[in-house]
C-alpha positions in Angstrom: -26.3 12.3 -3.4 -23.9 15.1 -4.1 -21.1 14.5 -6.6 -17.9 13.0 -5.2 -14.7 14.9 -5.0 -11.6 13.7 -6.8 -10.0 12.6 -3.6 -13.1 10.5 -2.6 -13.0 8.8 -6.0 -9.3 8.1 -5.7 -9.8 6.6 -2.3 -12.7 4.5 -3.5 -10.7 3.1 -6.4 -7.8 2.5 -4.1 -10.0 0.4 -1.8 -11.5 -1.4 -4.7 -8.1 -2.4 -6.0 -6.7 -3.2 -2.5 -9.7 -5.4 -1.5 -10.5 -6.8 -5.0 -10.4 -10.4 -3.6 -13.2 -9.5 -1.2 -15.2 -7.1 -3.3 -15.0 -8.9 -6.6 -14.5 -5.4 -8.2 -17.9 -4.3 -7.0 -17.7 -0.6 -6.3 -20.7 -0.7 -3.9 -18.8 -3.1 -1.6 -15.7 -1.0 -1.9 -17.7 2.0 -0.9 -18.9 0.2 2.2 -15.3 -0.6 3.2 -14.2 3.0 2.4 -17.1 4.3 4.5 -16.2 2.1 7.4 -12.6 3.4 7.3 -13.8 7.0 7.0 -16.1 6.5 10.0 -13.1 5.3 12.0 -11.3 8.5 10.9 -14.1 10.9 11.6 -11.8 13.1 13.7 -9.4 13.5 10.8 -12.3 14.2 8.5 -13.4 17.1 10.7 -9.8 18.5 10.7 -9.8 18.2 6.9 -13.0 20.3 6.6 -11.6 23.0 8.9 -8.0 22.9 7.6 -7.8 22.0 3.9 -4.0 21.8 4.1 -4.3 18.6 6.2 -5.5 16.5 3.2 -2.1 14.7 3.1 -2.5 13.8 6.8 -5.9 12.4 6.2 -4.7 10.5 3.2 -1.8 9.0 5.2 -4.2 8.0 8.0 -6.7 6.5 5.5 -4.0 4.5 3.8 -2.7 3.3 7.2 -6.2 2.2 8.3 -6.7 0.4 5.0 -3.4 -1.5 5.4 -4.3 -2.4 8.9 -7.6 -3.8 7.7 -5.9 -5.6 4.9 -3.5 -7.3 7.4 -6.5 -8.4 9.5 -8.3 -9.8 6.4 -5.3 -11.8 5.3 -4.6 -13.0 8.8 -7.9 -14.9 8.6 -6.9 -16.6 5.3 -4.4 -19.3 6.2 -4.1 -20.5 2.6 -3.1 -17.0 1.4 0.4 -15.7 2.3 0.8 -12.0 3.2 3.9 -9.9 3.9 4.0 -6.2 4.5 7.1 -4.0 4.3 6.9 -0.3 5.3 9.8 1.3 3.5 9.7 4.4 5.8 10.3 2.6 9.1 13.8 3.9 9.3 15.9 6.4 7.3 18.0 3.6 5.8 15.2 1.1 5.1 14.7 2.2 1.5 18.3 1.9 0.5 19.1 -0.9 -2.0 20.8 -3.1 0.6 18.0 -3.0 3.1 15.3 -3.1 0.4 16.8 -6.4 -0.9 17.0 -7.8 2.6 13.4 -6.9 3.4 12.0 -8.2 0.1 14.0 -11.4 0.4 12.6 -11.9 3.9 9.1 -11.5 2.6 9.6 -13.8 -0.4 11.1 -16.5 1.9 8.0 -16.2 4.1 5.7 -16.4 1.1 7.4 -19.2 -0.7 5.2 -21.9 0.8 2.0 -20.3 -0.5 0.4 -20.8 -3.9 -1.4 -17.4 -3.5 0.4 -14.6 -1.8 0.5 -10.8 -1.5 3.6 -8.7 -0.9 2.6 -5.2 0.2 5.2 -2.4 0.0 4.1 0.8 1.6 5.7 4.3 1.8 8.4 3.6 -0.8 7.7 6.8 -2.6 7.7 9.1 0.5 10.9 7.3 1.7 12.8 8.1 -1.6 10.9 11.3 -2.6 10.1 13.0 0.7 7.0 15.3 0.4 8.9 18.3 1.8 11.9 17.9 -0.4 12.4 18.7 -4.1 11.8 15.8 -6.5 15.1 16.0 -8.3 15.8 13.8 -11.3 18.2 11.7 -9.2 15.5 11.0 -6.6 13.0 10.2 -9.3 15.5 7.8 -10.9 16.3 6.1 -7.6 12.6 5.6 -7.0 12.0 4.1 -10.4 15.1 1.9 -10.0 13.8 0.7 -6.7 10.4 -0.2 -8.1 12.1 -2.1 -11.0 14.5 -3.8 -8.6 11.6 -5.0 -6.3 9.6 -6.2 -9.3 12.6 -8.1 -10.8 13.6 -9.6 -7.5 10.0 -10.8 -6.8 9.8 -12.3 -10.4 13.1 -14.0 -10.0 12.6 -15.4 -6.5 8.9 -16.5 -6.7 8.3 -20.2 -7.1 7.0 -21.2 -10.5 3.3 -21.7 -10.4 2.8 -19.4 -7.5 0.5 -16.4 -7.9 2.2 -13.4 -6.1 0.4 -10.1 -5.9 2.8 -7.2 -5.6 1.2 -4.1 -4.3 2.9 -0.7 -3.9 1.1 1.9 -1.7 
């Protein structure tokens, strides 16, 4: 087996962390999930080999496929709550007011579960756009948004509940 690239290892650890409840931190099982996702994205993989600049497109498609799979997995677990917020849905969704509204909606939905997962995707690209310069102000706003979501989740989660907060 040829050595894995840095991107492949990053994706493997990403899947292992995302599906830890299913893999039990077993990298072999995580590799099987990653292979299944990569098989679904074979067309993007071919583009990646012919156009190395499209790595970010493949990464975005891989992450989206992993999130879709995660949503399907949690939909089959009625005792485990799951809420997904995509911060890049609109231009204003990552602003503090809309962030608070979305996170509070998710926390209200998850309040009845002892085990729950709150998944926040695309917060970084929404606040630090890939084509734009990462200014100190944008970096600060991103860090403040992360801290705000963490603090809000900690303050509004029922005592004794186990909330998994994931940022992708």
